[in-house]
N, C-alpha and C positions, 0 to 999 in steps of 0.2 A: 504493500500500500504506500509506504513512504517513498519507495523508488519510483512508483508511478507518479506520485504527486510531484516529486523533485523533477522528473522528466517533463511534466506538464508546465512547471514554473520555468524551466530552462527554455522550453520551446515557445513560451509566450502564450500558451493556451489559457493559463490563469496567472494572476499575480501573486506574489508572496503574501501580500496583505490580505487578499481574499481567501487565501488558503489557511490562515492562522487557526481558525476554529475548526473548519471542516476538514482540513488536511491532517491535523494531529489527532488521528482517530483513537477511539477507545482501545486499550490494550486488552485483548481477549483473555490473556493469562491472569488478569486481575479484575474480574467483572464487578468487584465491590466498589470500584472507583471509576469515575470519569477521568481519563488520563491524557495528558498533553505533553509532548516532548518539545522543549524550548531550545535546548542545547544538547548535542550528542557528537562528540569528537569522532567516534567510530563511524558514524553515518554522515559526517560532515554537515551537521545541522547546527546553525547558530543564528537564530532569529534576532533581528535587530529590534523588532517591535512585536508586541503581543497584547491582546485584550480579550477578557472573558468576564462575564457577569451573570448574575441571577437571571437576567433577561434572556441570555443564551441557554440557560439551564433552568427553565421554570419549574422543573421537578423538585428543585431545592426549596420551594416554598416562597413565602412573601418577604422574608428577611433580605434586605438589600446587601449585596456584596459585589466586589469587583477585584480582579487581578490584572495588573498591567505590567508590562516590561518595556523599558525604553533604553536607548543607548545614549550615554552622556557624551557631550562634545566640549572641546576646548581645554586648554591647559593640561595638567597631569591626569585629569579624569577622562580624557579623550578615549573613547572605545569601551568604557566601563558599562556593563549591564546593571540596571537597577530594577528590581521587582518590587512593586507596591501592592500590598494586600489591604483592602479597605472594606470594613463592614460597619454596621450601625453603631457599634460600640468600641471600635478599635481600628487603628491604622498602623501598619508597620512596613519598613523598607528593608529589603535584603539585597546584599551585593554579591551575586554569584561569582563575579570576577575576583573578589577578595575572599575566597574560601567560604562563602555563604555567611559572612559576618552580617549582623543585624545593625543597621545604621541608627535607627530611631524607632520608637514606639510611642503612640499617643492614644489617650482615651480621655475624653472630656478635656479638662484643663491640666491633666497629669501628663507630663512628658518624660519618657525614659530616654536619656541621651545626655549629651554635654556639649559645651561650646569649645571645641579644641582649636588651637591656633592653626591646625591643618584644616582648611576650609573645603577642599575638594576631595572627592572620593578617588584617591590616587590609584592609578593603574599599576599593578605589580611591576610592569616593565620599567617604571621609574624608581623602584625601590632597590637600593643597594644595601642589603642586610649587614654587610661588613663595614659600612662607613661609621665614622666616629667611634672607633674601637668596638664595633659590634652592636651599636645602637641604631643602625639604619632603619630598623622596624618602626621607629618613632616617626619617620618621614610620612607615614600614611595613617598614623594612629588617630582616629576620630570616631570610631564606632561605639555604639552603646554596648554591644556584645561581640567580642572577637575571641576566637579560639586560639590558644597558644599551644604549640606542639608541632609535630607529633613525635618525631625522633627525640626531641628534647624541648624543654621549655625553661623559663626562668632566666636568671642573670647570665650575661655573656662571660666568657672566660675559657681558660684552657681545660680540656678534658682528654681522656685517653679512650682509644678504641682499638679493635682488632683489625688489622689491615688485610688486604686480599692475600698476602703471603703468610698470614698467620702470626705476624709479629705485632707487637704493641706499638701503636703510633699515637701522636697527639693531634688534636684539632681544636681550633678556636670556635667555640659555640657562640652564636649570635643571640641577641635578646629575643626570647619567646618563640624561637623556632621559625618554621617556614609556612605552616599550613594556612595562616591568615593572609598570605600573599601568593596563593596558588589558585588560579581560576578553576572553576568546576568543569570537569570533562563531560559531565552529563547533568542536565537539569530538567526535572519533570514537575508538572503541576498535577496534583491528584485531588479530586473532590469526592468525598465519601458519598455513596449513593443513599445510604441509610441516614435518617435524621439522627443528630442535628447537622449533618453534612459538613464535618470538619474539613478545612482546607489545608492541604499539605504542599509545601514546596520542598522537594527532595533533590539533593545534589550529591554527586560523587566526585571526590577530590583525591588525587593520587599524590603521595609523597614517596617517590621511589627513584633509585638510581642504581647504576651498575656498581657492584661491590659495595652496596649500601642497603638501606631499608627498602622494603617493598610493602608499604603501608597504604591502605585504602580507607578513607573516611566516607561513610555514607551519612550525610547530614540532613536532618529533617526538621523543618520549622513549620509549626501548624497552629491554627486557631479555629475556634468555633464561632461562626457568625452570631453576633449578639452578645458575646461574653467579653469581659474585660481581662482576658488572660491569653497567654500563648504558651506553647510547649516546644522545647528543643529535645529531640530524640536522636542520638547519634550512635553509630557503631563503627569501631575501628577494627580492621582485620589485618593480620600479617599474612601476606601472600608469598613470603619468602620461604625457603627451605630450611632456614636456621632460626633459632630463637631471636627475638628482637625486643630491645627496650622501647618503651613508649611512655610519653607523658602528655597530659592535657590539663590546661587551665581554662576555665570559662571566665574570661576577663570581662566582667560586667560593670559598666561605668555610668555613674549618675552625677549630673550637675543640676543647674536650675531646672525645675522649680522645687525639687525635693531637697537639694543640698543648700544649706544656709546656716547662719549662726544658730546654735542650739538644736540643730537637727540631730537625730539620734539613731544609732544602729542597735538592734536587739538581736542577740544571737544566743543559742543555748550552749554556753561554753563550758566544757570540762576543764580545759587548760588554755590560757592565753599567754603568749610570750612576745616580746619585742623582737623584730628581725635583726636590729642592730642597736648600737648605742644611742643613735638619734631617736629612735622610737622608744627606747628605754626611758628617756627623759619625760615622755608623755604617757607612760603606761597607765597612770591613774585616770586619764581622760580618754581611754581607748574608744569609748562608745559615744562620744559627743564631738561636735564639729565647730570650727571657728568660721567667722566671716572671711571673705577673701583677704589674704594677708600677703602683700608683696614681700618677696624674699623667703617665704615659708619653705622649709626643707621637708620633703616627703617623709611620712611616718608609715611604717608597715607593721601590722600586728598579725600574728599567726595563731589560728584558733583550731583546737581539737574539739569538734562539736559533739554534744550529746545527741542522741536519737531515741525514738520510741522503739518498741519491741520489733517492729517491722524494718527498722533501720532508717525511717524517714526523719529528716531534719529540715531546718530552714533558717532563714535570716530575713530581717525586716529593716528597711530604711524608712524613717518617717520624718516629716518636716517638723519645724519647731512647735507648731500648734497641734500637731498630732491629728490633723484632719486630711492629710494626703500622704501616700506612701507607696512602696512597692516591696513585695516579698518574693523570695525564691525558695523553692522546696525541691529536695533531691534525696537520694538514698546514700548513706555513708558506706554501704557495701560497694558502691560504684565510685563515689568521690568522697574519700574519708576526711578531707581537710578543707579549711576555709581561710583565705587571706583577706584582710581588710587593709586597703591602701588608701591613705589620706594624702591628698595633694591640694590643700586649700590655699593655693597661691592666688595672685591677682587674677581677675577674670580674663584679662587679655592673655595671660600665660597658660590658662587651662584649669579653671577651678573645677575639681572633680574628686570623686571618691570611687574606689573600685571594691566590689564585693565579689570574691573569686573562688567558687567551689572548684576543687581540683583533686587530682591524684596525689599531689604533694604540695610543697611550698616552693616559692619562686627563687630559691637559691640555685646556684649553678648545679648542673646535673651531677657533677662529681661529688658535691656535698650531699645531694639528695640520695644518690646511690649508697653512700656510706651510712646514711640514716635509714636505709631500707625502704625508701619511699618511691622507688622507680619500678613500676610494674614491668614484667617481661611477658611477651606474647610468644607462645610456641608456634611452630609452623601451622598455618591454617586456623589458629585460634583467634578469637575476637573478644572485645569488651564493649559493652553498651552503656550509655549514659542518658538519663532522662532528667530534665529540669523543667519545673513548672514555674512560670513567672506570672504574678498577679499585680494589677494596678488597683490601688485603693483610693477612692475619690470622696470619702466621707469619714468623719470621726468614728462612726459606728463600724465601718469596714476596717479601719486601722486597728480599732480595739479588738475586733475579731481576729485579725492577723496576729496581734500581740498575744492573745490567749492561745492561739495555735502554737506559736513559737515557744511560749512559756510552758506549754504542755510537754514539749520535747525535753525541757530542762527538768521539770518537776521540782522536787525539793533538793535536788543534788547540788552540791556547792561548786563554785568556780574557783579554780586555783590560778593565781596570777603570778607569773614569774617576772621579777623586776629586771633581770639581766638576760641578754640573748642566750639561748641554749646552744647556739653554734654560730659560726660566721661563714 
């Protein structure tokens, strides 16, 4: 079917725009979805524009929703694909060209995102990860949620690896790995046929090289029309014939309008420790925020979260009044650790905080390996990660989220370390 449609487009029988909805036919192997292929490197499909809505699929009911994809132009964003999913209670923007990072989410007057000094959605071709001593990842950093990994994540610096000759070699790891700067090789839109008709954007991103890792990330971002929430459901598989280390950090970043003076983070913490001596100076105020402060030096706090009997845990960021907020929920069997990153600098420099569920902490992989926090995937093995994000638009909703987070903690105490546990 796809080959026939491609031939018709090339011959001029139909245009690409007229083929968008009718051409990307339902995949018969997954009849529970209406399915549309937007990008497929194997089949040489890379649509520049796409549009679909409830009008095209009246079977989804009366709730209004739409999905559009466009190609950005100009500057360093030239050629970047941006997918927008909009329904009656939520809008979100996903960047398949940047590893399916989520740029921004909005519901009512609550915005999940931040105002980075990086204003364009930078195409990976303009990113040199090795620049500035391995900090080149920051040249494109402006997303609400960006995945860090997969071969490694965390701070740049020297680490060891086994070469193709079996010897031990050294390599300079760059900040937060590569996956956030790899375009999706495949991108599909899936609409569940059964109510409530969850909308999925699913991408496949490969991090692989000769004499190196052969990791594949299947990333899925989804939302239910009419709800103020979204879900990220990812799977990483090792397609290599040898065991492979992997790391992932869900670097989720918040600025205005949730971040402000006396904003507060609520986490069910078993143990909290400062990442370095700078953070140690502020350990007593780990859960509250300052106003924008020129010259502020970032503070990073490392959390071992409590969970309920099923392993579920979460974290909440709320504004000063406690009438707006956002919470994240996940399972500690998948992501055992949480990092809280405070960067309350001047607004023009990027006033932001990060709440980061992860397989480990953002130390260099060499440190993480020594601490036993670097998972290893055997050949053909996989790990999956599910995170649910909620937007809270009233005091009542925030209080309900507080109760949920507090239930993970129960009456168990929080231990606070005043000095870094490691460097």
